[in-house]
C-alpha positions in Angstrom: 148.1 -76.4 40.6 145.3 -76.1 42.9 142.1 -74.7 41.5 139.3 -73.6 43.8 135.8 -73.2 42.3 133.1 -71.2 43.8 129.7 -70.8 42.5 127.6 -68.0 44.1 123.9 -68.3 44.7 123.6 -71.9 42.9 124.9 -75.3 43.0 127.6 -75.9 39.9 126.8 -79.5 38.6 129.6 -82.3 38.4 130.1 -81.9 34.6 130.8 -78.2 34.9 133.3 -78.6 37.7 135.0 -81.4 35.5 135.1 -79.0 32.5 136.4 -76.2 34.6 139.2 -78.4 35.9 140.4 -79.7 32.7 140.7 -76.2 30.9 142.7 -74.9 34.1 144.9 -78.0 33.7 146.0 -77.0 30.5 147.3 -73.7 31.6 150.2 -75.7 33.0 151.5 -76.2 29.4 152.0 -72.4 29.0 153.6 -71.5 32.4 154.8 -74.0 34.9 155.1 -72.0 38.0 151.4 -71.3 38.7 150.6 -71.3 42.4 147.1 -71.8 42.2 143.8 -70.5 40.7 140.4 -69.2 42.0 137.2 -69.7 39.8 134.1 -68.0 40.7 130.9 -68.7 38.9 128.0 -66.2 39.0 124.6 -65.5 37.4 124.0 -62.0 36.1 120.4 -61.3 36.8 118.1 -58.5 35.3 115.0 -58.4 37.8 114.1 -62.1 38.2 115.7 -63.4 35.0 119.2 -64.7 34.4 120.7 -62.7 31.7 124.2 -63.9 31.5 126.8 -66.5 33.0 129.9 -64.7 34.5 133.2 -66.3 35.2 136.0 -64.7 36.9 139.4 -66.5 37.0 142.1 -65.4 39.4 145.5 -67.0 38.9 148.6 -66.6 41.2 152.1 -66.8 39.7 155.2 -65.7 41.4 155.2 -61.9 41.7 151.8 -61.4 40.2 147.8 -62.4 40.0 146.3 -62.6 36.6 142.6 -61.8 36.5 140.0 -62.5 33.7 136.2 -61.8 33.7 134.1 -62.9 31.0 130.4 -63.2 30.5 128.4 -65.5 28.1 125.0 -67.3 27.6 126.8 -70.4 28.6 129.5 -71.1 31.7 131.5 -73.2 29.3 131.8 -70.6 26.6 132.8 -68.0 29.3 135.3 -70.4 30.9 136.8 -70.9 27.3 137.2 -67.2 27.0 138.4 -66.4 30.4 141.2 -69.3 30.3 142.3 -67.8 26.6 142.5 -64.2 28.3 144.7 -65.8 31.5 146.8 -67.7 28.8 147.6 -64.5 26.7 148.5 -62.7 30.1 150.9 -65.5 30.8 152.4 -65.3 27.5 153.1 -61.3 28.0 154.3 -62.0 31.5 156.7 -64.9 30.3 158.0 -62.4 27.7 158.8 -59.6 30.0 160.9 -62.1 32.3 164.7 -62.2 32.1 166.0 -65.6 30.6 
């Protein structure tokens, strides 16, 4: 699966990119027909202070696009929540598919 990571208005460090790639690779276990995913990292700001970290994951599968948006104090936590949301969406999608 191809994973595109984009960080808006800041540079994501290598450890965060590696963490995201590891988490996204695990999605292949739940659904093996994933075309690709886009991960967008951004900072939610209140005036000049950073309030929260925002992660949006868009995952393309045949016939559908799954989207999850999560916010948290840490990017890692937001990524975990978003990946979990995508995983649940995949399970629902698979359940609706004819065998």
